C-alpha positions as CSV (number, residue, x, y, z in Angstrom):
1,X,0.0,0.0,0.0
2,X,1.0,3.6,-0.5
3,X,1.9,5.8,2.4
4,X,-1.3,6.9,4.1
5,X,-1.0,10.7,3.5
6,X,0.0,10.1,-0.1
7,X,-3.0,7.9,-0.7
8,X,-5.2,10.7,0.9
9,X,-3.9,13.1,-1.8
10,X,-4.9,10.7,-4.5
11,X,-8.4,9.7,-3.5
12,X,-11.1,9.9,-0.9
13,X,-10.6,7.2,1.7
14,X,-13.6,5.5,3.4
15,X,-13.3,4.7,7.1
16,X,-15.4,2.0,8.8
17,X,-18.5,2.6,10.9
18,X,-19.6,1.8,14.4
19,X,-17.8,-0.9,16.3
20,X,-20.1,-0.8,19.4
21,X,-23.3,-1.0,17.2
22,X,-22.0,-4.1,15.5
23,X,-20.9,-5.8,18.7
24,X,-24.2,-5.1,20.3
25,X,-26.0,-6.5,17.3
26,X,-23.9,-9.7,17.8
27,X,-25.2,-10.2,21.3
28,X,-22.7,-8.3,23.5
29,X,-24.5,-6.5,26.3
30,X,-24.2,-2.8,26.4
31,X,-22.8,-2.9,30.0
32,X,-19.8,-4.9,28.8
33,X,-16.4,-3.3,28.3
34,X,-16.3,-3.6,24.5
35,X,-12.5,-3.0,24.5
36,X,-11.9,-6.0,26.7
37,X,-13.2,-8.2,23.9
38,X,-9.8,-7.8,22.2
39,X,-8.5,-10.2,24.9
40,X,-11.5,-12.4,25.7
41,X,-13.2,-12.7,22.3
42,X,-10.8,-11.6,19.5
43,X,-12.6,-13.6,16.9
44,X,-15.8,-11.5,17.4
45,X,-13.8,-8.3,17.0
46,X,-12.0,-9.6,13.9
47,X,-15.4,-10.6,12.4
48,X,-16.6,-6.9,12.7
49,X,-13.4,-5.7,11.0
50,X,-13.8,-8.2,8.2
51,X,-17.4,-7.1,7.6
52,X,-16.3,-3.5,7.1
53,X,-13.4,-4.5,4.9
54,X,-15.8,-6.5,2.7
55,X,-18.1,-3.4,2.6
56,X,-15.2,-1.4,1.0
57,X,-13.6,0.4,3.9
58,X,-10.1,1.7,3.3
59,X,-9.5,2.3,7.0
60,X,-10.5,0.2,9.9
61,X,-10.3,1.5,13.5
62,X,-9.0,-0.6,16.4
63,X,-11.5,-1.6,19.0
64,X,-9.9,0.7,21.6
65,X,-12.0,3.8,21.8
66,X,-12.3,3.3,25.6
67,X,-8.9,1.7,26.0
68,X,-7.3,4.3,28.2
69,X,-6.6,3.5,31.8
70,X,-9.2,5.9,33.3
71,X,-12.0,4.4,31.3
72,X,-10.8,0.8,32.0
73,X,-10.6,1.6,35.7
74,X,-14.4,1.7,35.8
75,X,-14.4,-1.9,34.7
76,X,-11.5,-3.0,37.0
77,X,-9.3,-3.6,34.0
78,X,-6.4,-1.1,34.5
79,X,-3.9,-3.9,34.7
80,X,-4.9,-5.1,31.2
81,X,-4.7,-1.7,29.6
82,X,-1.6,-2.5,27.6
83,X,-2.8,-5.9,26.4
84,X,-6.2,-4.6,25.4
85,X,-4.6,-2.0,23.1
86,X,-1.8,-4.2,21.8
87,X,-4.2,-7.0,20.9
88,X,-6.7,-4.5,19.5
89,X,-4.1,-3.3,17.0
90,X,-2.9,-6.9,16.2
91,X,-6.5,-8.1,15.5
92,X,-7.1,-5.2,13.1
93,X,-3.7,-5.6,11.5
94,X,-4.4,-9.3,10.9
95,X,-7.8,-8.5,9.4
96,X,-6.4,-5.8,7.2
97,X,-3.9,-8.3,5.7
98,X,-1.9,-5.4,4.2
99,X,-4.9,-4.3,2.1
100,X,-6.4,-1.5,4.2
101,X,-5.0,1.0,6.7
102,X,-5.3,0.4,10.5
103,X,-6.1,3.4,12.6
104,X,-5.5,3.3,16.4
105,X,-8.7,4.6,17.9
106,X,-8.3,6.9,21.0
107,X,-11.2,8.4,22.8
108,X,-11.6,10.8,25.7
109,X,-10.6,9.8,29.2
110,X,-14.1,10.2,30.7
111,X,-12.9,12.6,33.3
112,X,-12.5,16.4,33.4
113,X,-9.0,17.8,33.0
114,X,-7.7,21.2,33.8
115,X,-9.0,23.9,33.8
116,X,-12.3,22.2,34.5
117,X,-11.0,19.2,36.6
118,X,-8.1,18.3,38.8
119,X,-6.3,16.1,36.3
120,X,-3.5,18.2,34.7
121,X,-2.7,18.4,31.0
122,X,0.6,16.6,31.7
123,X,-1.2,13.8,33.6
124,X,-3.7,13.4,30.7
125,X,-0.8,13.5,28.2
126,X,0.9,10.6,30.0
127,X,-2.3,8.5,29.9
128,X,-2.7,9.1,26.2
129,X,1.0,8.4,25.6
130,X,0.6,5.0,27.3
131,X,-2.3,4.1,25.1
132,X,-0.7,5.3,21.9
133,X,2.5,3.4,22.7
134,X,0.6,0.1,23.1
135,X,-1.3,0.7,19.8
136,X,2.0,1.5,18.1
137,X,3.4,-1.8,19.4
138,X,0.4,-3.6,18.0
139,X,1.0,-2.3,14.5
140,X,-1.2,0.8,13.5
141,X,-0.6,3.0,10.5
142,X,-2.2,6.2,11.9
143,X,-4.2,7.4,14.9
144,X,-7.7,8.7,15.1
145,X,-8.5,10.9,18.1
146,X,-12.3,10.9,18.1
147,X,-15.4,12.2,19.9
148,X,-13.5,14.9,21.9
149,X,-15.5,17.9,23.2
150,X,-12.8,19.6,25.3
151,X,-10.0,21.3,23.4
152,X,-7.7,21.0,26.4
153,X,-8.2,17.2,26.4
154,X,-7.6,16.8,22.7
155,X,-4.5,18.9,23.0
156,X,-3.2,16.5,25.7
157,X,-4.0,13.6,23.4
158,X,-2.1,15.1,20.5
159,X,0.9,15.7,22.7
160,X,0.7,12.2,24.1
161,X,0.6,10.6,20.6
162,X,3.4,12.8,19.3
163,X,5.6,11.8,22.3
164,X,5.8,8.3,20.8
165,X,5.0,8.5,17.1
166,X,5.3,10.7,14.0
167,X,2.5,8.7,12.3
168,X,-0.5,10.7,10.9
169,X,-3.1,11.9,13.3
170,X,-6.7,12.5,12.5
171,X,-8.2,14.7,15.3
172,X,-12.0,14.8,15.4
173,X,-14.3,16.8,17.7
174,X,-17.9,16.1,18.4
175,X,-20.6,18.8,18.0
176,X,-24.2,19.6,18.9
177,X,-27.0,20.7,16.7
178,X,-25.8,24.3,16.5
179,X,-22.5,23.1,15.0
180,X,-20.4,24.0,18.1
181,X,-18.6,21.6,20.4
182,X,-20.4,20.3,23.4
183,X,-18.8,23.1,25.4
184,X,-19.8,25.7,23.0
185,X,-16.6,26.2,21.0
186,X,-17.3,27.2,17.4
187,X,-15.9,24.9,14.7
188,X,-13.9,27.8,13.2
189,X,-12.1,28.0,16.6
190,X,-11.5,24.4,17.4
191,X,-10.4,23.5,13.8
192,X,-7.8,26.2,13.7
193,X,-6.5,25.1,17.1
194,X,-6.2,21.4,16.0
195,X,-4.3,22.6,12.9
196,X,-2.0,24.7,14.9
197,X,-1.3,21.9,17.4
198,X,-0.2,19.5,14.6
199,X,-3.1,17.4,13.6
200,X,-2.6,16.1,10.0
201,X,-6.4,15.8,9.3
202,X,-9.1,17.7,11.1
203,X,-12.6,16.4,11.4
204,X,-15.9,15.7,13.2
205,X,-17.6,12.6,14.4
206,X,-20.5,11.3,16.5
207,X,-23.4,13.1,18.3
208,X,-25.2,14.4,15.2
209,X,-26.3,13.1,11.8
210,X,-24.9,14.1,8.4
211,X,-26.9,17.2,7.8
212,X,-25.7,19.1,10.8
213,X,-22.2,17.8,10.3
214,X,-22.2,19.2,6.7
215,X,-23.1,22.6,7.9
216,X,-20.2,22.5,10.4
217,X,-17.8,21.2,7.7
218,X,-18.6,24.2,5.5
219,X,-17.5,26.5,8.3
220,X,-14.3,24.5,8.9
221,X,-13.4,24.3,5.2
222,X,-13.3,28.1,5.1
223,X,-10.5,28.4,7.6
224,X,-8.1,25.5,7.1
225,X,-6.2,24.0,4.3
226,X,-5.9,20.6,6.1
227,X,-7.6,17.5,4.8
228,X,-10.9,17.0,6.5
229,X,-12.6,13.9,7.9
230,X,-16.3,13.2,8.9
231,X,-17.9,10.2,10.6
232,X,-21.5,11.2,11.4
233,X,-24.0,9.1,13.3
234,X,-26.8,7.5,11.4
235,X,-29.0,10.3,12.5
236,X,-30.4,10.8,16.0
237,X,-31.5,7.7,17.8
238,X,-35.2,7.1,18.1
239,X,-36.8,5.1,20.9
240,X,-38.9,2.4,19.3
241,X,-40.5,-0.2,21.6
242,X,-37.8,0.4,24.3
243,X,-34.9,0.3,21.9
244,X,-32.8,3.2,20.6
245,X,-32.5,2.8,16.9
246,X,-30.7,4.9,14.3
247,X,-32.9,5.4,11.3
248,X,-30.8,7.1,8.6
249,X,-30.7,4.7,5.6
250,X,-27.5,3.7,3.8
251,X,-28.8,5.7,0.7
252,X,-29.3,8.9,2.7
253,X,-25.8,8.6,4.3
254,X,-24.3,8.0,0.8
255,X,-26.0,11.2,-0.6
256,X,-24.2,13.2,2.1
257,X,-20.9,11.5,1.5
258,X,-20.8,13.1,-2.0
259,X,-21.6,16.5,-0.4
260,X,-18.9,16.1,2.1
261,X,-16.3,15.5,-0.6
262,X,-17.3,18.8,-2.2
263,X,-15.9,20.6,0.8
264,X,-12.5,18.9,0.7
265,X,-13.3,16.0,2.9
266,X,-10.8,13.3,2.3
267,X,-12.0,10.7,4.8
268,X,-15.7,9.7,5.1
269,X,-17.0,7.1,7.5
270,X,-19.6,6.5,10.1
271,X,-20.1,6.6,13.9
272,X,-22.9,5.4,16.1
273,X,-25.6,3.5,14.3
274,X,-23.7,2.9,11.1
275,X,-23.1,-0.6,9.8
276,X,-21.3,-2.2,6.9
277,X,-24.4,-1.5,4.7
278,X,-23.9,2.2,5.3
279,X,-20.2,2.0,4.6
280,X,-20.9,0.1,1.4
281,X,-23.3,2.7,0.1
282,X,-20.9,5.5,1.1
283,X,-18.0,3.7,-0.7
284,X,-20.1,3.5,-3.9
285,X,-21.0,7.2,-3.7
286,X,-17.3,8.4,-3.4
287,X,-15.7,5.8,-5.5
288,X,-15.3,7.9,-8.6
289,X,-14.6,11.2,-6.8
290,X,-11.1,12.3,-6.0
291,X,-10.1,15.4,-3.9
292,X,-8.2,16.8,-6.9
293,X,-11.4,17.0,-8.9
294,X,-13.2,19.1,-6.3
295,X,-12.7,22.6,-5.0
296,X,-13.8,23.9,-1.6
297,X,-16.5,26.6,-1.9
298,X,-15.4,30.1,-1.1
299,X,-16.9,30.9,2.3
300,X,-16.7,34.4,3.8
301,X,-16.5,34.4,7.5
302,X,-18.5,37.0,9.4
303,X,-16.4,39.7,11.0
304,X,-16.1,39.1,14.8
305,X,-16.2,42.9,15.4
306,X,-15.8,44.6,18.7
307,X,-12.7,45.0,20.8
308,X,-11.6,43.2,23.9
309,X,-12.7,44.8,27.1
310,X,-10.5,45.1,30.1
311,X,-11.6,43.0,33.1
312,X,-13.4,44.7,36.0
313,X,-11.0,45.6,38.8
314,X,-11.5,43.9,42.1
315,X,-12.2,47.2,43.9
316,X,-14.9,48.1,41.3
317,X,-16.8,44.8,41.5
318,X,-18.5,45.2,44.9
319,X,-18.1,46.7,48.4
320,X,-16.6,43.3,49.4
321,X,-14.2,43.6,46.5
322,X,-13.2,47.1,47.6
323,X,-12.5,45.9,51.2
324,X,-10.4,43.0,50.0
325,X,-8.4,45.2,47.7
326,X,-7.8,47.9,50.4
327,X,-6.8,45.4,53.1
328,X,-9.8,46.2,55.3
329,X,-11.2,43.7,57.8
330,X,-14.4,41.9,56.6
331,X,-17.1,41.0,59.1
332,X,-19.3,38.3,57.7
333,X,-22.2,36.2,59.1
334,X,-23.6,33.0,57.6
335,X,-27.4,32.7,57.0
336,X,-28.7,29.3,56.0
337,X,-31.6,29.4,53.5
338,X,-35.1,28.4,54.7
339,X,-36.7,25.1,53.8
340,X,-39.8,27.2,52.9
341,X,-40.4,29.7,50.1
342,X,-41.3,32.5,52.6
343,X,-38.2,34.7,53.1
344,X,-39.7,37.3,55.4
345,X,-37.8,36.1,58.5
346,X,-34.5,36.1,56.5
347,X,-35.2,39.7,55.5
348,X,-35.7,40.7,59.1
349,X,-32.5,39.0,60.2
350,X,-30.6,40.7,57.3
351,X,-31.8,44.1,58.5
352,X,-30.7,43.1,62.1
353,X,-27.2,42.2,60.8
354,X,-27.0,45.4,58.7
355,X,-27.9,47.5,61.8
356,X,-24.9,45.9,63.6
357,X,-22.4,46.8,60.9
358,X,-22.0,43.4,59.3
359,X,-20.4,43.7,55.9
360,X,-21.6,40.6,54.1
361,X,-24.2,37.8,54.6
362,X,-22.8,34.5,53.5
363,X,-25.5,32.2,52.1
364,X,-24.8,28.5,51.6
365,X,-26.3,26.6,48.8
366,X,-28.1,23.4,50.1
367,X,-25.7,22.9,53.1
368,X,-25.0,19.2,53.7
369,X,-27.2,18.5,50.6
370,X,-30.4,19.6,52.3
371,X,-33.5,20.6,50.4
372,X,-33.7,24.4,50.8
373,X,-34.4,27.6,49.0
374,X,-31.7,28.4,46.4
375,X,-28.8,30.2,47.8
376,X,-28.6,32.4,44.6
377,X,-32.3,33.3,45.0
378,X,-32.0,34.3,48.6
379,X,-28.8,36.3,48.0
380,X,-30.6,38.3,45.3
381,X,-33.7,38.8,47.4
382,X,-31.7,40.1,50.3
383,X,-29.6,42.4,48.2
384,X,-32.7,43.9,46.5
385,X,-34.4,44.5,49.8
386,X,-31.5,45.7,52.0
387,X,-28.3,47.6,51.7
388,X,-26.1,44.7,52.9
389,X,-24.2,42.6,50.4
390,X,-24.5,38.8,50.0
391,X,-21.9,36.2,49.3
392,X,-23.7,33.3,47.5
393,X,-22.3,29.8,47.6
394,X,-22.4,28.0,44.3
395,X,-21.8,24.2,44.2
396,X,-21.1,21.8,41.4
397,X,-23.4,18.9,42.2
398,X,-26.7,19.9,40.6
399,X,-25.9,21.2,37.1
400,X,-23.5,20.5,34.3
401,X,-21.0,23.0,33.1
402,X,-23.3,24.8,30.7
403,X,-26.2,24.9,33.2
404,X,-23.8,26.5,35.8
405,X,-22.8,29.1,33.2
406,X,-26.4,29.9,32.5
407,X,-27.2,30.3,36.2
408,X,-24.2,32.6,36.8
409,X,-24.9,34.8,33.8
410,X,-28.5,35.2,34.9
411,X,-27.4,36.0,38.5
412,X,-25.0,38.6,37.3
413,X,-27.6,40.2,35.1
414,X,-29.8,40.5,38.2
415,X,-27.1,42.2,40.2
416,X,-25.3,39.5,42.2
417,X,-21.5,40.1,42.4
418,X,-20.0,38.0,45.2
419,X,-19.6,34.2,44.8
420,X,-18.1,31.5,46.9
421,X,-17.4,28.5,44.6
422,X,-17.2,25.1,46.2
423,X,-17.5,21.5,45.1
424,X,-20.4,20.7,47.5
425,X,-21.5,17.8,49.5
426,X,-22.8,14.6,47.9
427,X,-26.5,14.0,48.1
428,X,-26.0,10.7,50.0
429,X,-25.4,12.6,53.2
430,X,-28.4,14.8,52.9
431,X,-32.2,14.7,53.2
432,X,-32.7,12.8,49.9
433,X,-29.9,10.2,49.5
434,X,-31.4,8.8,46.4
435,X,-31.1,12.1,44.5
436,X,-28.6,12.1,41.7
437,X,-25.5,14.4,41.5
438,X,-23.8,15.8,38.4
439,X,-20.3,17.0,39.4
440,X,-19.4,17.8,35.8
441,X,-16.5,19.8,37.3
442,X,-15.2,20.4,40.8
443,X,-14.6,23.8,42.5
444,X,-11.3,24.2,40.6
445,X,-13.0,23.8,37.3
446,X,-15.9,26.1,38.4
447,X,-13.3,28.8,39.4
448,X,-11.8,28.6,36.0
449,X,-15.2,29.0,34.4
450,X,-16.1,32.1,36.4
451,X,-12.7,33.5,35.8
452,X,-13.2,33.1,32.1
453,X,-16.6,34.9,32.4
454,X,-14.7,37.7,34.2
455,X,-12.4,37.9,31.1
456,X,-15.4,38.1,28.8
457,X,-15.5,34.5,27.4
458,X,-17.8,31.5,28.0
459,X,-16.7,27.9,28.5
460,X,-16.3,27.4,24.7
461,X,-14.1,30.5,24.3
462,X,-16.9,32.6,22.7
463,X,-17.2,36.3,23.7
464,X,-20.0,37.2,26.1
465,X,-19.6,40.9,25.4
466,X,-18.7,42.9,28.4
467,X,-17.0,40.7,31.0
468,X,-18.7,39.8,34.3
469,X,-17.3,41.3,37.5
470,X,-17.7,38.5,40.0
471,X,-15.7,38.6,43.2
472,X,-14.4,35.0,43.3
473,X,-14.1,33.3,46.6
474,X,-13.2,29.6,47.3
475,X,-13.1,27.3,50.3
476,X,-10.1,26.0,52.1
477,X,-9.6,23.7,55.1
478,X,-6.4,24.3,57.1
479,X,-7.1,21.2,59.2
480,X,-7.7,18.8,56.3
481,X,-6.5,15.2,56.9
482,X,-4.5,15.2,53.7
483,X,-2.9,18.6,54.1
484,X,-0.7,18.2,51.0
485,X,-3.7,17.6,48.8
486,X,-5.5,20.6,50.3
487,X,-2.5,22.8,49.6
488,X,-2.3,21.5,46.1
489,X,-6.0,22.3,45.5
490,X,-5.6,25.7,47.1
491,X,-2.7,26.6,44.7
492,X,-4.9,25.4,41.7
493,X,-7.7,27.6,42.8
494,X,-5.5,30.6,43.1
495,X,-4.0,29.9,39.7
496,X,-7.6,29.5,38.3
497,X,-8.5,33.0,39.5
498,X,-9.6,32.9,43.2
499,X,-9.5,36.3,44.8
500,X,-10.1,35.3,48.4
501,X,-10.6,32.1,50.5
502,X,-13.0,31.3,53.3
503,X,-11.8,28.6,55.8
504,X,-13.7,25.9,57.5
505,X,-14.5,26.8,61.2
506,X,-11.2,27.4,63.0
507,X,-10.9,25.8,66.4
508,X,-7.1,25.7,66.6
509,X,-5.4,29.0,65.7
510,X,-2.0,27.4,65.7
511,X,-3.0,25.1,62.9
512,X,-4.3,28.1,60.9
513,X,-1.1,30.0,61.5
514,X,1.0,27.0,60.2
515,X,-1.2,26.7,57.1
516,X,-1.0,30.4,56.4
517,X,2.8,30.3,56.5
518,X,2.8,27.5,53.9
519,X,0.7,29.5,51.4
520,X,2.6,32.7,51.9
521,X,3.9,32.5,48.3
522,X,0.4,32.3,46.9
523,X,-1.4,34.5,49.4
524,X,-4.8,35.9,48.7
525,X,-7.0,37.4,51.4
526,X,-8.1,34.8,53.9
527,X,-11.4,35.0,55.8
528,X,-11.5,32.7,58.8
529,X,-14.6,30.8,59.7
530,X,-15.6,30.8,63.4
531,X,-18.3,28.7,64.9
532,X,-19.6,29.3,68.5
533,X,-20.3,25.9,69.9
534,X,-23.8,25.7,71.6
535,X,-23.2,22.5,73.4
536,X,-20.8,19.5,74.0
537,X,-23.2,17.4,71.9
538,X,-22.7,19.6,68.9
539,X,-19.0,19.8,69.4
540,X,-18.8,16.0,69.5
541,X,-21.0,15.6,66.4
542,X,-18.9,18.1,64.4
543,X,-15.7,16.5,65.4
544,X,-16.7,13.0,64.6
545,X,-19.3,13.1,61.9
546,X,-19.0,16.3,59.8
547,X,-16.2,16.3,57.2
548,X,-13.9,19.3,57.4
549,X,-14.2,19.9,61.2
550,X,-11.5,19.1,63.7
551,X,-11.9,20.3,67.3
552,X,-8.9,20.1,69.7
553,X,-9.4,17.9,72.8
554,X,-9.0,20.9,75.1
555,X,-12.0,22.6,73.6
556,X,-14.1,19.4,73.7
557,X,-13.2,19.1,77.4
558,X,-14.2,22.7,78.1
559,X,-17.6,22.1,76.4
560,X,-18.0,18.8,78.2
561,X,-17.5,20.4,81.6
562,X,-19.8,23.3,80.7
563,X,-22.5,20.9,79.6
564,X,-23.3,20.2,83.3
565,X,-24.3,23.8,83.9
566,X,-26.6,26.3,82.2
567,X,-23.6,28.1,80.8
568,X,-22.7,25.7,77.9
569,X,-23.6,28.2,75.2
570,X,-21.9,31.0,77.0
571,X,-18.7,28.9,77.1
572,X,-19.0,28.3,73.4
573,X,-19.2,32.1,72.8
574,X,-16.2,32.6,75.0
575,X,-14.2,30.1,73.1
576,X,-15.2,31.7,69.8
577,X,-14.1,35.1,71.1
578,X,-10.7,33.7,72.2
579,X,-10.2,32.3,68.8
580,X,-11.2,35.6,67.2
581,X,-8.7,37.5,69.3
582,X,-5.9,35.2,68.2
583,X,-6.7,34.9,64.5
584,X,-7.8,38.4,63.6
585,X,-4.2,39.7,63.0
586,X,-3.5,36.7,60.7
587,X,-6.5,37.1,58.4
588,X,-8.4,39.8,56.5
589,X,-11.8,38.9,57.9
590,X,-14.0,36.5,59.9
591,X,-17.2,34.7,59.2
592,X,-19.3,33.9,62.2
593,X,-21.8,31.1,62.0
594,X,-24.5,31.6,64.6
595,X,-25.7,28.2,66.0
596,X,-29.3,27.4,65.3
597,X,-29.7,30.6,63.3
598,X,-29.2,32.8,66.4
599,X,-27.7,35.8,64.9
600,X,-27.5,37.6,68.2
601,X,-24.8,35.1,69.1
602,X,-22.7,36.1,66.1
603,X,-23.0,39.7,67.1
604,X,-22.0,38.8,70.6
605,X,-18.8,37.1,69.4
606,X,-17.9,40.2,67.4
607,X,-18.6,42.5,70.3
608,X,-15.3,42.0,72.1
609,X,-13.1,45.0,72.2
610,X,-10.3,45.3,69.8
611,X,-11.9,43.6,66.8
612,X,-10.6,45.1,63.6
613,X,-13.0,47.1,61.4
C-alpha cells in the first residue's frame, strides 16, 4: 500500500463505521467493556473488522475507543490496559492483511481535566501516551482521536501521541445541533487550534447526523487547508419499543458522502448506528470522486467585530471587593436558607445584621445536601431589599458546566456580584440520599469557568460581550486530613483566579497559622470561619461526623464540663471570642456562623473590644 498521506492526496478514503453498534447486534451486552473483547473474544472483533473491509472500507479502526486506563478503571481492567490496546491493534492488523489501513482509535478519558477538573494536562498526556505506545506496538498505520469535546483534552491527546510517534493523526471533535462543540466552541475556533497543534487531518464525528455535520464542515473548510474527515452518526437515535434505533438509511448517508467531498473531505465514514451496509453505500458514492477534482467553496467568515474589554478591577466589583483590595477587615455572618419559600424572616434577620455593621451575609447553597431555597435566589432577594451585600455559595453537584454558566450569567444580570465557589457535599449525606448528582466539574473547574466569564469569554471560548465582574471566593480547610492535597488544590484555585478564600471553622489558631505560613507564596485574602459551639453534643458531632471539622481535645473538654451547667452556650461564645482574638491579625476577615440561626450570638462574638474594622 501507498503511504497513508500520499493515498489521501490521490483519492477519498472510506473509514469504517460503528464498532459498538455491531458488537451489540452480535449479542454483546451494552454494559460490557467492548474494548476488553480484544482479549476475551478476539474472533468476534475480527469478524466486525472483516465485515467492514468487505463493505469497502479503506481504513479500519481498532476496538480501543475506551482503552485508556481511566475508562478501563471503571471496569476494573487497568492492569490489562496495555494488552487490550496491543491486541486490539494486532487483531485489526491481521484482518487488514496489508490491504487497508489500520487506525489506532483513541477516545476521551471520561474525566474532566484542567481547567475544569483536577487532572492536569501533563497527567492526561501521560495516559494518552501510554495508550498510543501500546497501539503502536500492536501495529497501527495512523491514529484517530475521536469524539472529543474539550479542546484541552484533545490537545493533551495530540501531545501524548506525538511523544511516541510521527504517524499521521486524525483529530476529530464532536458537535451539537448548533455546530459548536459540546462546550460551545465554534468549529472555526477548534479546527484552527487542531491545525496549529499539529493534527494532520481535522474532522468531526458522533453526536449528530450528516446534515448538521455538513453545515459545520462548510465552516471548517473556510479556515483550514488541512484535509478533513467526517464520521456522522446514522441520525439521532429514536426510541422504538424500548430500543434506541438509528434510522438514517444507507442511501441517505451516501448522498451526504458526496456532499462532504465537495468541501474537501478526504475521509468519510460512520459513527454510532452505522453498519457495513452504510459504509458500502458511502463507498459507492465516493468511488469515482477524488479530492483533486473538487474545490472547496469560497466561504466568507463573518467579522467578529468589537474589541476586547478590560476585566473589571476587584475594587470596582462590589463593596466586598473594595474591602479585600484595600486590606480592610471583613465582618461576615452565615445565613442558612429556609426550607420554605417565605423569606420574610430572612429579610428581618438581614436588617438586624445590617444594623450591627455586618459587611456581608454568607449564604450556603443546600448545606449538607439539604433541600432548601436556592442560595442564589435568597442572596438576590436580600440584596434587592436591604443595603447589605450577599456572598452566595455555588456548588457543582446539581448542574452540568453549561447549566452552571447559564445560572451565573443570569445571577450577574440580576445584580449578584460576590460568589463562593465550592464542590459541594454529595446528596448521600443529605435529606434525599437517592437524589442524583452531576459534578461535571469540581470547585477548581468552576473557578476557572467564572474567571473566564470575568475575562469576557464563555466555556467554549466565545465572547459574552462585556465581562462579568464576580468577586471569586473559594473554600479552604487548614485542618484537612490530607494537608498536602489541600495545599495543592488551594494553589490550583489561586491559579484559576480565586480572589479570596474562606476557611472551614477554625478551632485551633496554631493550625491556621502554620497553614498560612505554607501558602505565603500564593497568598490571597483569607477569611477565617468561626463557629460558636452551643453544646458539647454539637462539638462531639462536628468533630466525629461532619467532614472538614477538627476540634482540639482541650475545647471538647471545656464544652463537656460546661454541659453540666446552664452556661454551655456562654462557654461556646467565650471560646469563639478567644479564637477571634488570636486569628484576627492573621487574616483579613472572619465569618461567624450563629448556632441554630441565632444571629445575636454572632454579634456577641464580634462585640469583644479590639476587633478590627
